[in-house]
N, C-alpha and C positions, 0 to 999 in steps of 0.2 A: 811597410813603413818606409818613408823616405829617411835619409840620414839625418840625425839630430843636428848636425852642423850646417844644414842648408842655409841658415840665416847668414852665414859667413861669406856666401857667394855674392858679394855686394855688386858685382858687375853683371850679374845674370840678367839677360833680356827676355828669354823665352823659356817657359817651363810647361811641358805637355805631359799630363798624367792620365790621359783618357784611357789608356790600356792597362791601368793598374787597378787594384782592389783596395785602395786606401781606406782605412777606418777613420783616420783623422790626419790633419796636417801637422808637420813638425812645428815646434814652438819658435816663435819669434820671426815668422816669415815676413812680417811687416817691415823688417829692416832692409828688404830687397827693394830699395826706393827706385831703382832703374828698371824694374821688371815691367815689360810692356805687354807681354802675353802670358796669361795663366789660364789653362784650359778649364780647370776645376779647382774649387776650394771646398774641402770636406770639413765641415764645422766640427771642431772638438768641444769638449765640455769645460776646458780651462780658459782663463782669460787670455793666456799667451798663445793659444791655438784656436780660440773661438772666433766668432764672426767679427769681433773688434779688430782683428789683424787685417781684415780686408780694407779697413779705412786707411791704413798706412800705405797701401799700394796705389799711389796717386796717379801713376802713368799707365794704368791698364786701359787697353782698348781692344777692339775686335770682338771675338766671341768669348763668353764667360759663363760658367755655371757654378751655382752654389748648392752643395748637397748636404743632406742631414740637417735641414733647417729646424727639425724638431728639437735640436739642441739649443736653439735660441729661446730663451725663457721669458724675456721681457722686451719692451719697446726700446729701452735704453741701449741694449746690445745691438738691436737691429739698426738704430739710427747711427751708431758708431761706424757702420760699414760705409757710410757716406756714398751711397750708390748714385745719388743725383749728380755727383761731381765727376763721374767716370763716363767717358765717351765710348760706351759699349754699343756695338752694332747688334749682337745677338746675345740674349740672356735667357738662361734656364734657371728657375728657382724650383728646387726639389726637396720634398719631405719624404722620408722613408715610409714605405707602405705597410710595414709590419703591424702597426697599431694605429687605427683611425680614431680611437677614443681619446678625447681631450677634455680637460677640466673646464675650459672656458673658450668657447669659439670666438667670443668677442676679442679676447687677447690675441688669438690667431690672426684676426683681421687687422688689429692694430700693428702687429709685426709686419704683415704684408704692406700696410700703409707706409711703414717706415723704410721699406725696401724699394720704394718707387725709383725707377731708373731715369736716366737722362732722356729728354724727349727726342734725341736723335735715334733712338732705338728703332731697328728694322724688324727684328724677329724676336718674339717672346714665347717662351714655353713655361708653363707652370704645371708641376706634377705633384700629386699627393697633398695638395693644400687641404688643411683640416678645418678651416673656418666654414661657417654656414652661408655667408655672402662675401662677395669680393670687394676690394677697395675701389673707391671712386676713380682712382687714376686709370684703372683699366677702361679703355674706351674713350678717355678724354681726347677731344679733337686736337689737342696740342701735339699728340703723337702722329703727326702728319706724314712721317716716313715709315710707319709701321706697315709691313706687307704681309706678315704671317703671324698668326696666333694659334697656339695649341694649348688647350686646357684639359689635362688628363688626370683621371683617378682622383678627382676632388669629391670624395664620396659623401661628405657632409653637406655639400652645397645644395640649396633648394632653389636657387635663382641664378640665372646667367647675368654676367655684367652687360652694361650697355655698350655694345661694340659697333653699333650701326653708324657712328659718326667718325670712324677711322677712315679718313678720306683716301688712303692708299692701300687699304687692306685687300689682298688678293686671295688669301688662303686662310680658312678657319676650320679647326678641328676640335670637336667636343667629344670626350670619351670617358666612360665609366663614372657618371654622375648618378650614384645610387638613390639619392633622395629627390632628384628633380622630377616633378610631375607635370609641370606646365611651362611652356615658353610663352610669355606675354609681351605686351607692348614695350616693357622695359628693355627688351633685347635690341630694339631698333633705335630708340631715342632716349637720351638722358634729359629728363625734364629740366635739369638745371643748366644744360648746355644750350645757350641761345645763339652762340656764335655760328653754328653750322645748321641751324634749323631749316634753312632753305635747301639743303642738300638732301637728296633721297637717301634713306638708310642703305648702308653697304654699297656705295656708289661704284666701287671698282671690284667687288668680290667676284671671283671666278670659280673658286672651289669651296664647297661647304660640306663638311662631313660630320655625321653623328654616329658614334659607335657605342655599343654596350650601355644602353640606357634602360634599365630593367623596369623602372616605374613611370617612364614618360608616357603620358596619355594624351595630352593636348598640345597642339601647336597653333597659335593664333597668328594669322597674317594680317597686317594692317590694310586699311582701305586704300592708302596712298601707295605710290610706286615704291617698290622694294626690289633689291637684287637686280638692277637693270643690266648687269653684265655677267650674270651667273652662267657658267658653262658646265659645271659639274656639281651634282647634288647626290650625296651618298648617305643612305640610312642603313645601318647594319646592326642587327641584334637589338631591335627596339620592339619587344614583343607586345607591349601594351598599347602601342600606337595603332589605333583601329583603322580598318580598311577605309571607312568613309573619310577619316581624317587624311589618310594618304591620298585618297582620291581627290579631296579638295586641294591639297597642296600641289599635286601633280597638275590638276586643271589650271590652277592659278599660275604655276610656273610657265607652262607652255603657252598660255594665252596673254600673259602680261608683258612678255619681252617684246621689244621692237622688232620689226621685220628683219633687220640686218643681223639680229642676234637670236633668231629662233633656235630652239633646242635642236641640236644636231646629233646628240647621243644621249640615250637614257637607258639605264639598267635598273630594273626593279625586280626584287625577288622576295618570295615568302615561302616558308616551310612550316610544318606543324608547330603549334604553340610550344614554347620552351626552346625552340631551335632558333635558327638565324633568319632574320628578315633584312633585306637590304634594298636600297634604292640608289642608283647611280645615274647621274646625268652628265654626259660628257661627249663631245665630238660629233660624229655623223651617224652614230649607231643607236638604235632603240632595242634594248634587250629586256624582255619581261619574263619573269619566272614566278608563277603563282599570282598572288594579288589580283584576284579575278576582277574586283571592282575597278582597279587601276587599269587593267587590260582593256576593259570596256570603255573607260574614260580615254585611253590612248587612241582607240579606234575612232571615238567621237572627235578627238582633237585632230586626227588626221583628216577626217571628213570635213572639218572646218578650216582646213589648210593651216593649222597651227604647227604642223611639223613638215612644212613645205620643203625644207632642205634635207630631209631624212634620206640617207643612202642605204642603210642596212637595218633590217628588222629581225630580231631573234625572239621567238616566243617559246618558252619551255615550262614544263611542270604545271600546266593548267589542267586540273582534273574536271572542272565544270564544263557544262555545255555552253559553248560560245560560237559566234559566227563572225567571220571577217567580212564586213560589208563589201560588196563587189567594187564600189567606187571609192573606198576609203583609202586605199594605198596611194601615196603621193607619186606623181610622175617621176620624181627624182629618185625613187627607190630602185636600187640596183641588186640588193641581196635580200632574200627572204629565207629564214631558217626556222623550222617548226620542229620541236622535239618534245616527246612525252606529253602530247596533248591529244589524247585519243578521242575526246568528244568535241574537239574543235572542228568546225565546219569550214572547209576550204571555200574560197569565193566561187560562186557558181559561174561556170564558164559560158560565155555568150559570144557568138561569132563576131559581133561588132565591137567587143571590148578586148583590147590588147593590153598586155602588161609589158613594161620596159625592163623587166628584170633581166639581169645578167647571170645571176646565180640563184637557184632554187634548191633547197634541201628540206625533205620531209622525212622524219625518223620517228617510228612508233607513234604516229599521229594521224589525225584525219581519217578515222576508221569508217566514216560514212562515204568516203571518196571511192567510187567504183570505176571511174574512167578519167583519164587525163589526156587532153589534147594539146600537143605541142604547138598547135597553130595559135594558141593564145599568147605564146611567148616568142615573138619573132626575133628578139635580141638575146635570147638565152644562150649562154656559153657553157654553163656547168649545171647539170641536173643530177641530183642524188635522191633516190627514193628508197627507204629502208623500212621494213616491218610495217608496211602499209597494208593491213590485214585483208581488206576487202577490195583492193584494187584488182580489176579484171583485165583492163586493157589500157594500152598506151598507143594513141593513134596520131597519125599525121596525114593531112590531106594537101596542105599547101607546101609544096617542095620547090627548091631545096631549102634545108635549114642551114644556111651558110654560116650562121654565128656559132652553132653548137660545136664545142670542142671536147667536152668530157661528159660521159653518161654512165651512171652507176645505178643498178637496180639490185636490191638485196632483200631476201626474206619476204618477198611478196608471194605468199603461198597460193593465192587464187589467180595469179596472173596467167592468162591463157593466150592472150593475143598481144603481140609486140610489133608495132609498125608493120601490119600485115602485108602491104604491098612493097615493103622495103623502106629502109631508113636512108633517105637522101640527105646526107650531111657531109658535104665535100671537105669540110675542115675538121671533122671529128678525129681526134688523135687517140683518145682513151675510151674503151668500152669495157664495162665489167657487169656481168650478170651472174648472180650467185644465189643459191638456196631458193629457187623458184620452182616448186615441185610440179606444177601443172603446165609449165611452159614447154612446148614440144619442139619449138624451132627458133633458131636465131633469125634475125631479119634477113630476108631474101636479097639476093644480088649484092651481097656485101663486097664482092670483088670489084664491082663497078661503081656502086653508090657511096662507098667509103674509101676513096683512094688515098686519104691521108692517115688512115688508122695505123698507129704504130704499136699500140698496146691493147691486148685482148685478154680478158679473164673470164673463163667459163667454169663455174664452180658449183658442184652438187645440184645440178638441174637434171634429175634422173631421166626425164623423158626426151632430152635432147641427145639423140643417138647418131645423128649424122650432121655433116656440115651442110651449110645452105647451098642451094643451087648456084653453080659457078665457082664454088670454093671461097676461101678466105681472101682478104685483100692481099695482093702480092707484096706490098711494102711493109707488111707487119714485121716489127722488130722484137717484140716481147709477147710471149704467149704463156698463159697459165691454164692448165687443164686439171680439173679436180672432179672425180666421179667414180663410177664403178667399172668393173672389168668389161661389162658389155659395151662400154663406150670407147674402149681402147684396143679392141681386137684388130682393127684395121687402121693403121696410121699412114697409109700411102697418100692420103689426101694432103699430108704435110709437104709433099714433094715440091709443090709450087711456091713454097715459102723461102725463096732464095735469099731474102734479106733478113731472115730471122737471126737475131744475135743472142737471145736469152729465152730458154725454155724451162718452165717449172711444171713438173708432173706430180700429182697427188692422187693415188688410187689405192684405197685401203684394202681392197679385196684381192689384190694380186699376190700370188705366192712365189711364182718364178718369173723372172724378167722375160722369159720366152713368151709368156702370155701377152706381153705388150706388142709383140711383133717387131720385126726389124725396123729400126728408125731409118727413115729415108735419108738420102744424102742432103745434108743441110750445110752447105759450104761456108756460110757466114756465121754459124752458131759458135759463140765463144764461151757461153755459160749454160750449164745444165744443172738443174736442181731437182733431185729426187727426194720427195719428202712424204712422210706419213704413209709409207707402204707398210702397213701394220703387219701383214702376213708374208712379206717378201723374205725369202730365205737365201736365194742365190742371185747374184748379179752376173749376167752374161756379158763379158767384156766385148765379145764379138758383135753384140748388138750396137756398139758405139763406133764401129769402124768407119761409118759414113760421115762422121763428124770430124772432118779433117782440120778444122780451125779451132777445135775445142781447147780452151785455155783453163777453165775452171770447172770442177765437178764438185757439187755440194750434195752430200747424202745426209739426211737428218730424219730423226724420229722413225727409224726402222728397227724396232726392237728385236726382230727375229733374224735379221740379216747377219750371216756369218761366213758365207762362201762366195768365192769368185771363180768363175769357170771361163775357159777359152784363153785367148791370147792376152797379152798385157794391155792395160788401158792405153788410149791413144798417146802417141809420143809427143803430141803438141801440148799436152797438159803442163801447166806451170803450178797449179794449185789443186790439191785434193783436200777437201774440208769435210770432216765427219763429226756430226753433232748428235748426241743422244742415240747412238747405235752401240749399245754396250758390248755386244758380241764381236762385231766387226772392229770396233774401236780397240778392244783388248788385243785382238789378233794383230792389228797394225802396230800397236805400241810394243808388242812382243816379237815383232817381225816374224810372224808365223810363216813357216816354210811354204805352204801352198799359196799364200797370198802375197808375201813380200816381193817375189820376183815380178809380180804383175804391177806393182806400184813404185818400186824402188827408184825408177828413173825420173819420178816427178820431183822437181826441186823443193817444193814446199808441201809438207803433209801435216795437217793439223787435226788433232782429236780433242774435241771439247775445249777448243781454244788454246791447247798446248801443242807446240811444234815438235814433231818427231825428227830427231836427228839421225843421220846415217851412222 
């Protein structure tokens, strides 16, 4: 509650109550004749704190909201607010959502009629309105400054207002209309409004959103031009809107816009009935999730050059068998991402057909794909292939691949051949190959063909037991090794990695660090991370003596590690970080006698995020 004496502050100019939980306004607030800004008015049930008090606030301007309009019981009270006389820029009219049952929906409409604002209004939000239809002033062309309209939780409404003639409207959001089943021609033109009949409906609208429309089944689009400047269309949780209706809307949207305003970003999604379905149109990206009929329509639209400005295409969650026509992808397309589309057929690769893609990502998709030739993607900079179950080979015949910078292969369990003659990619900086059970070798001649490689990850590829001929690239700075003890018995091949600064090792079968073998002299190594050594019991400090520049040692997820043998850890260390190693962590926190002398010289020691002090 605000103080009961608020009405005495006769010189008050500004009152902001947005962060309060007011149940009603103090009585007599209409006496604040000089008040210029009032964020909210919460309607009370008495005449001296009801909506009549708003009428006395003659100097209000800027943004203003009226809450608890359910307390307005007749038209006389609503008229006394004198809303037409107030130069409000932004107005919110809100009814509480607790009870949508009303005695007379016609009375509700008459009250809304009487709350008609000044036609200088720019932003209008109506929430919780309990009438069945809206007032005629909504959508009147006289509101030529209106740029944004939001109609929310109007659960009794069965018809949308005629908003198509708002000449400056850029954003429109419709949400939670439980009774709305159909959007018809009344949405676009008001038959009684002849003043703007020559203007196409929604001439400036850029963003159109529909959310939570449980009964909406039909959306009729007129034969004449509509939404000429639409950039974003979003449908979310409209479960009754059928796929063929979405297909028709999508086809119309992408084909009716002028060339200068072709759709540049579209997001469409659909999940099982009773869940969420959404459709978003915005920018330079087309993202499709589910909605099989719309996916097919999108490919047709691309084939007809209706998406000629498209730069990014994301397809996910399509369980049906579909094909991407080979010539459907626009030349402007730079990024293609396919996720969880196992039956989707990747475009058939032909020597004469090249794609201008810069980035390609395939994840748990395209299970019919058995081979991929990088020759089809001369401009490709980033390639990520994950869980492509039947992929057997990745080939390259046209070298070098000068554009390629990042390459990630993960979980391709049938992959046996990877750039057999070597991967000639002079600008490749990051290479990651993980969980490829049948792959027996890394690309050959990496030391000469990959001169720019800075980061290499080799993870759980059990058949890769040796480094490629010629060794690894000499400029390598980061290396992650993950595998079995068979793969780490001889680490002398690391000796030529004079530029290496970060090394991560993950070998679950190792019991004693002596099994790893003596780490070679790595003069540039500053960070060493030992993780997931599930059976490691003893850390041999002497194994790290060749790491003369080591600054950080991270040991994590080694549940059996509890001993340190040999000399103390390297004197160059500034940070020892131990995470989820319960036995070793307790010894460090308790300054266990056999261990503490080996680590006490390190300035910062952390165990599970907590620093251990001397």
